[in-house]
C-alpha positions in Angstrom: -18.0 41.6 47.1 -15.1 39.8 48.7 -17.1 36.6 48.7 -17.9 37.0 45.0 -14.3 37.6 44.1 -13.3 34.6 46.1 -15.8 32.4 44.3 -14.6 33.6 40.9 -11.0 33.0 41.7 -11.8 29.5 42.9 -13.6 28.8 39.7 -10.7 30.1 37.6 -8.1 28.0 39.5 -10.2 24.9 39.2 -10.6 25.4 35.5 -6.8 25.7 35.0 -6.1 22.6 37.0 -8.7 20.6 35.0 -7.2 21.7 31.7 -3.7 20.8 32.9 -4.8 17.3 33.9 -6.5 16.6 30.6 -3.5 17.7 28.6 -1.2 15.4 30.5 -3.4 12.4 30.0 -3.8 13.0 26.2 0.0 13.5 25.7 1.0 10.4 27.7 -1.2 7.9 25.9 0.8 4.9 26.9 0.1 5.4 30.6 -3.6 5.5 30.1 -4.2 2.8 27.5 -6.2 0.6 29.8 -9.2 2.9 29.5 -8.4 4.9 26.3 -6.7 3.7 23.2 -4.3 0.8 23.0 -5.1 -2.0 25.4 -8.9 -2.0 25.3 -8.8 -1.7 21.5 -6.3 -0.7 18.8 -7.5 2.2 16.8 -6.1 3.4 13.4 -7.3 5.2 10.3 -7.1 3.5 7.0 -8.1 5.4 3.8 -10.5 7.7 5.6 -12.2 5.0 7.7 -11.4 4.6 11.4 -11.1 1.0 12.6 -11.0 -0.3 16.1 -9.5 -3.8 16.6 -10.3 -5.7 19.7 -8.0 -8.2 21.3 -10.1 -11.2 20.4 -10.0 -10.4 16.6 -13.3 -8.6 16.2 -13.5 -5.0 15.0 -15.7 -1.9 14.7 -15.4 1.1 12.4 -16.6 4.7 12.0 -16.7 6.4 8.6 -15.8 10.0 9.2 -16.9 11.2 5.7 -20.3 9.4 5.7 -21.0 9.0 9.4 -23.2 11.2 11.6 -22.3 14.5 13.1 -20.4 13.4 16.3 -20.8 16.6 18.2 -24.6 16.8 17.8 -25.1 13.1 18.6 -22.9 13.3 21.7 -24.7 16.4 23.0 -28.1 14.8 22.4 -27.0 11.5 24.0 -27.4 9.4 20.8 -24.6 6.7 20.7 -25.4 5.3 17.2 -22.1 6.5 15.8 -20.1 3.4 14.9 -21.1 0.3 13.0 -21.6 -2.0 16.0 -23.4 0.8 18.0 -26.2 0.8 15.5 -25.5 3.3 12.8 -26.5 2.2 9.3 -23.5 1.8 7.0 -25.0 -1.0 4.9 -24.8 1.1 1.7 -20.9 1.0 2.0 -20.4 -2.5 3.4 -20.2 -5.9 1.6 -20.9 -9.2 3.3 -19.8 -12.8 2.5 -21.7 -16.1 2.8 -20.9 -16.3 6.5 -22.2 -12.9 7.3 -18.7 -11.3 7.8 -17.7 -8.0 6.5 -15.3 -8.5 3.5 -15.1 -4.9 2.3 -15.9 -1.4 3.6 -16.4 0.9 0.7 -13.2 0.0 -1.3 -11.1 -1.2 1.7 -10.8 -5.1 1.7 -11.0 -7.0 4.9 -9.4 -10.5 5.3 -10.0 -13.1 8.0 -8.1 -16.2 9.2 -9.5 -19.7 9.5 -11.2 -18.8 12.8 -13.0 -15.7 11.6 -10.5 -13.2 13.2 -9.6 -10.2 11.2 -6.1 -10.6 9.8 -5.8 -7.7 7.4 -7.6 -4.4 6.8 -6.3 -2.6 3.8 -2.5 -2.5 4.2 -2.5 -3.1 7.9 -1.8 -6.7 9.0 -2.9 -8.2 12.4 -1.2 -11.2 14.1 -2.3 -13.3 17.1 -0.6 -15.5 19.7 -1.4 -19.0 20.7 -4.1 -17.7 23.1 -6.0 -15.9 20.4 -4.9 -12.4 21.5 -3.6 -9.6 19.2 0.2 -9.4 19.3 0.8 -7.2 16.3 -1.1 -4.5 14.5 1.0 -3.2 11.6 4.2 -2.2 13.2 2.7 -2.0 16.7 3.8 -4.9 19.0 1.5 -5.7 21.9 2.9 -7.3 25.1 1.0 -9.2 27.8 2.0 -10.3 31.3 1.9 -13.9 32.6 -1.9 -13.6 33.1 -2.5 -12.6 29.4 -3.4 -9.1 30.4 -2.2 -6.1 28.4 1.0 -4.6 29.9 2.5 -2.3 27.2 3.2 -1.8 23.5 6.2 -0.9 21.4 6.5 0.6 17.9 3.7 2.2 15.9 1.1 1.0 13.4 2.3 2.9 10.4 3.5 6.3 9.3 0.0 7.6 9.3 -0.8 6.3 12.8 2.3 6.8 14.9 0.5 7.2 18.2 -2.9 7.1 19.7 -5.0 10.3 19.5 -8.1 10.4 21.7 -11.4 11.3 20.1 -14.8 11.6 21.9 -16.5 8.9 19.8 -13.9 6.3 20.7 -16.0 5.5 23.8 -18.7 4.3 21.4 -16.6 1.5 19.8 -17.9 -1.8 21.0 -17.7 -5.5 20.2 -20.3 -6.9 17.9 -23.4 -8.5 19.3 -23.5 -12.3 19.6 -25.8 -12.6 16.5 -23.2 -10.7 14.5 -20.1 -12.6 15.8 -18.0 -14.4 13.2 -15.2 -15.7 15.5 -15.3 -19.4 16.3 -13.0 -21.7 18.3 -12.7 -24.1 15.3 -11.5 -23.4 11.8 -14.3 -23.0 9.3 -13.0 -20.7 6.6 -10.0 -22.6 5.3 -11.7 -23.6 2.1 -13.6 -20.4 1.3 -12.7 -17.3 -0.8 -15.3 -14.6 -0.7 -16.4 -12.5 -3.6 -15.7 -8.8 -3.5 -17.2 -6.3 -5.9 -15.7 -3.0 -7.0 -17.3 -0.1 -5.1 -18.8 2.3 -7.6 -22.0 3.4 -5.9 -23.9 2.6 -2.7 -25.4 -0.9 -2.3 -29.2 -1.3 -2.4 -31.2 -3.8 -0.3 -28.1 -4.8 1.6 -28.9 -5.5 5.2 -26.8 -7.0 8.1 -28.3 -10.4 9.1 -27.5 -13.0 11.7 -24.2 -14.6 10.9 -23.6 -18.3 10.2 -21.7 -18.7 13.4 -24.7 -17.6 15.4 -26.9 -19.9 13.4 -24.6 -22.9 13.7 -25.8 -26.4 14.8 -23.3 -28.0 17.1 -19.7 -27.5 16.0 -20.4 -27.2 12.2 -20.7 -23.8 10.5 -22.2 -23.8 7.1 -22.3 -20.8 4.8 -25.5 -19.4 3.3 -25.7 -17.5 0.0 -28.6 -15.3 1.4 -26.1 -13.7 3.8 -23.8 -12.5 1.1 -24.0 -9.2 -0.7 -25.3 -9.5 -4.3 -23.8 -7.4 -7.0 -24.8 -8.9 -10.3 -24.3 -5.6 -12.2 -21.0 -4.8 -10.5 -17.5 -6.0 -11.6 -15.6 -8.2 -9.2 -12.7 -6.8 -7.3 -9.8 -9.3 -7.6 -8.0 -8.5 -4.3 -5.6 -10.9 -2.7 -3.8 -10.8 0.7 -0.3 -9.5 0.4 0.9 -11.3 3.6 3.8 -13.8 3.4 3.4 -17.2 5.0 5.7 -17.5 8.0 6.9 -20.7 9.8 6.1 -19.4 13.2 3.1 -21.3 14.6 2.3 -18.7 17.1 1.2 -16.2 14.5 -1.9 -18.0 13.5 -3.4 -15.4 11.2 -0.6 -15.6 8.7 -0.7 -19.4 8.7 -4.5 -19.6 8.7 -5.4 -17.0 6.2 -7.9 -18.4 3.8 -7.0 -16.1 0.9 -3.3 -17.2 1.1 -4.1 -20.9 0.6 -6.5 -20.3 -2.2 -4.0 -18.1 -3.9 -1.2 -20.6 -3.4 -3.1 -23.4 -5.3 -3.0 -21.5 -8.6 0.5 -20.3 -8.0 1.7 -23.9 -7.8 0.0 -24.7 -11.1 1.4 -21.6 -12.7 4.8 -22.4 -11.3 4.7 -25.9 -13.0 3.5 -24.3 -16.2 6.2 -21.8 -16.0 8.8 -24.5 -15.5 7.5 -26.3 -18.5 7.5 -23.1 -20.5 11.1 -22.5 -19.4 12.1 -26.0 -20.4 10.4 -25.6 -23.8 12.1 -22.2 -24.2 15.4 -23.7 -23.3 14.9 -26.5 -25.8 13.9 -24.1 -28.5 16.9 -21.9 -27.7 19.2 -24.9 -27.9 17.7 -25.9 -31.2 17.9 -22.4 -32.6 21.4 -22.1 -31.2 22.5 -25.3 -32.9 20.8 -24.2 -36.1 22.4 -20.8 -36.0 25.7 -22.4 -35.2 25.3 -24.8 -38.2 24.3 -21.9 -40.4 27.3 -19.9 -39.1 29.7 -22.8 -39.8 28.3 -23.3 -43.3 28.6 -19.7 -44.0 32.0 -19.5 -42.6 33.2 -22.5 -44.6 31.9 -21.0 -47.7 33.6 -17.8 -47.0 36.8 -19.6 -46.1 36.8 -21.6 -49.4 36.1 -18.4 -51.3 38.9 -16.5 -49.6 41.5 -19.3 -49.3 44.6 -18.9 -51.5 44.3 -22.5 -52.7 41.5 -21.6 -55.1 43.1 -18.4 -56.3 46.7 -19.7 -56.3 46.3 -22.0 -59.4 45.1 -19.1 -61.5 48.1 -17.1 -60.4 50.5 -20.0 -61.0 49.1 -20.7 -64.4 49.4 -17.1 -65.4 52.9 -17.0 -64.1 53.8 -20.3 -65.8 52.3 -19.1 -69.1 54.2 -15.8 -68.8 57.4 -17.7 -67.9 56.8 -20.1 -70.8 56.2 -17.2 -73.2 59.3 -15.5 -71.9 61.4 -18.6 -72.3 60.0 -19.2 -75.7 60.9 -15.7 -76.8 64.3 -16.1 -75.3 64.8 -19.4 -77.1 63.6 -17.9 -80.3 65.8 -14.9 -80.0 68.8 -17.1 -79.2 68.0 -19.4 -82.0 67.7 -16.5 -84.4 71.0 -15.2 -83.1 72.7 -18.5 -83.6 71.3 -18.9 -87.1 72.6 -15.5 -88.0 76.0 -16.3 -86.6 76.0 -19.6 -88.5 75.0 -17.8 -91.7 77.7 -15.2 -91.2 80.3 -17.8 -90.5 79.3 -19.8 -93.7 79.6 -16.7 -95.7 83.0 -15.9 -94.3 84.2 -19.4 -95.0 83.0 -19.3 -98.5 84.6 -16.0 -99.1 87.9 -17.4 -97.8 87.6 -20.5 -100.1 87.0 -18.4 -103.2 89.7 -15.9 -102.6 92.8 -18.0 -103.5 91.3 -19.2 -106.8 90.8 -15.7 -107.8 94.3 -14.8 -106.8 95.8 -17.7 -108.8 93.8 -16.8 -111.9 95.2 -13.4 -111.8 
């Protein structure tokens, strides 16, 4: 009995120690990134799909909603969980003429001139002059003098603040050589892939050998048979939202094929906009002069109508006529008065003349 109790206690203590060790490794993810998480690959979730970005610019993904049951597959030893490990996600994936993945369900994927992934959804990826990942979203990756991963700072985005270990992360792997799209020379600078709106799963859409694997020498030519066909699907007009920087070390931003193709119509539209603005300014000047002329004419008419020069003659005439009438009446009255006075004077003089004769006769 004592031996049995000793065996049970040993098993219990060993279980506690194992649990404590696993919890510490999961919490301190930065100290164990060489084997799990950042360093070997940079894992984040974008719109329900988990992506794993490798330092050379290739990626793998796992669709949690449409993928296999992870627990059952791990227990049975089946590793066909991610896209590169062999699970069939062709119903949700779109390919371009080089055989590269340009859209996973409704999440667009962008590449630089060398075939390295530069943007997945709203997460941007930058590289240094050695072709290694230096930034994934807001996560900055640092290397030592031997170009080996040393540490990281920041976090990818608000939805991926730190690395969380999952059992299927060990199944993420780099694509096979026949499916590789990264090349040491730029070959995608004059190409804009066609993306279709995801409405339902694709039919007869298979992953084939890429144009990089089928190249002859140093030239990579695109093939229409490698691209996904969607004649009955509307096109998805998605453009990269990245801003072109002047730093030559960040090659993805400067070498993004979608940016250059989108810049060419922008220059044309800018010239047309300048011409439209010039025409509008000319039209505005003409209309402003016209309106100003109309305003001056109207104001002149109003001024001539309201000036006292036009109305003053009428008032002066009226006043002159009234003054004349008044003066005439005054003259007439004075003349009538003088006539009356003269008449009365003549009468009085006549009476005076006649009075002595009458007195003498008497």
